[in-house]
C-alpha positions in Angstrom: 20.2 -38.3 36.0 17.6 -38.8 33.4 16.2 -35.7 31.6 13.0 -35.6 29.7 12.8 -33.1 26.7 9.2 -32.8 26.2 7.9 -30.5 23.4 5.8 -27.8 24.9 2.4 -27.6 23.2 1.1 -24.1 22.7 -2.6 -23.3 23.6 -2.7 -20.2 21.6 -3.9 -20.6 17.9 -1.1 -18.6 16.2 -2.3 -19.5 12.7 -5.9 -18.3 13.4 -4.6 -15.1 14.9 -2.4 -14.3 11.9 -5.3 -15.0 9.6 -7.6 -12.6 11.5 -4.9 -10.0 11.4 -4.4 -10.5 7.6 -8.0 -10.2 6.9 -8.3 -7.1 9.0 -5.4 -5.4 7.3 -6.6 -6.3 3.9 -10.2 -5.2 4.7 -9.0 -1.7 5.9 -6.9 -1.3 2.7 -9.8 -2.3 0.5 -12.2 0.1 2.4 -9.9 3.1 1.7 -9.7 2.3 -1.9 -13.4 1.5 -2.6 -15.3 3.8 -0.2 -13.3 7.1 -0.7 -13.2 8.3 2.9 -13.0 11.9 4.0 -9.7 11.3 6.0 -7.0 8.6 5.6 -3.9 7.6 7.2 -1.0 6.2 5.0 2.0 4.2 6.1 5.3 4.6 4.4 8.1 7.0 3.6 6.6 10.4 4.7 8.5 12.5 2.1 6.9 10.8 -1.0 3.6 10.5 0.8 3.4 14.2 1.6 4.2 15.0 -2.0 1.4 12.6 -3.2 -1.2 14.4 -0.8 -0.2 17.8 -2.2 -0.4 16.6 -5.8 -3.8 15.1 -5.4 -5.4 18.1 -3.9 -5.6 16.5 -0.4 -4.8 18.3 2.8 -2.0 17.2 5.1 -3.4 16.7 8.8 -0.4 15.2 10.4 3.0 13.4 9.6 5.3 11.2 11.6 8.3 8.9 11.0 6.3 6.4 9.0 2.7 7.7 8.8 0.9 10.6 7.0 -2.8 11.6 7.9 -4.6 13.5 5.2 -8.0 14.9 4.2 -8.5 13.3 0.9 -8.9 14.8 -2.5 -10.4 13.2 -5.6 -7.4 10.7 -6.0 -5.5 10.8 -2.8 -5.8 7.1 -1.9 -4.5 6.0 -5.4 -1.8 8.6 -5.4 -0.5 7.5 -1.9 -0.2 3.9 -3.2 1.4 5.0 -6.4 4.1 6.9 -4.3 5.1 4.0 -2.3 2.7 3.8 0.6 2.5 0.3 2.3 -1.0 0.7 3.7 -3.6 3.3 3.4 -6.5 3.1 5.9 -9.5 5.3 6.4 -9.7 7.2 9.7 -12.6 5.8 11.5 -13.0 8.3 14.5 -14.0 12.0 14.2 -11.0 14.2 13.7 -7.4 13.2 13.6 -6.0 12.6 17.2 -9.4 12.7 18.9 -7.8 12.1 22.3 -6.9 15.8 22.9 -10.5 16.9 21.8 -12.1 14.3 24.1 -10.0 15.7 27.1 -10.9 19.4 26.2 -14.5 18.4 26.3 -14.4 16.9 29.9 -12.8 19.9 31.3 
């Protein structure tokens, strides 16, 4: 019995997909730093991120295991990065958790 071990060729451009994802992550983080959005979501240890939001005159909107959503104060984004946030992104939609408000409007 003869077996032929062929190397399977991938048709998915993994390198290109990773590059697009990296550019998107960097762009969102840069937008939160340069634009000073009204609301942000920060990813990292929530205990230190909540303290950073409170210290920078921001308002806590939501918190979970690895994220904190906040209305920004004068230096909230920089404070979040200084307190150990991995990423800080602007909230692009209206409101935090807009899914519930959309359902309420439909009823």
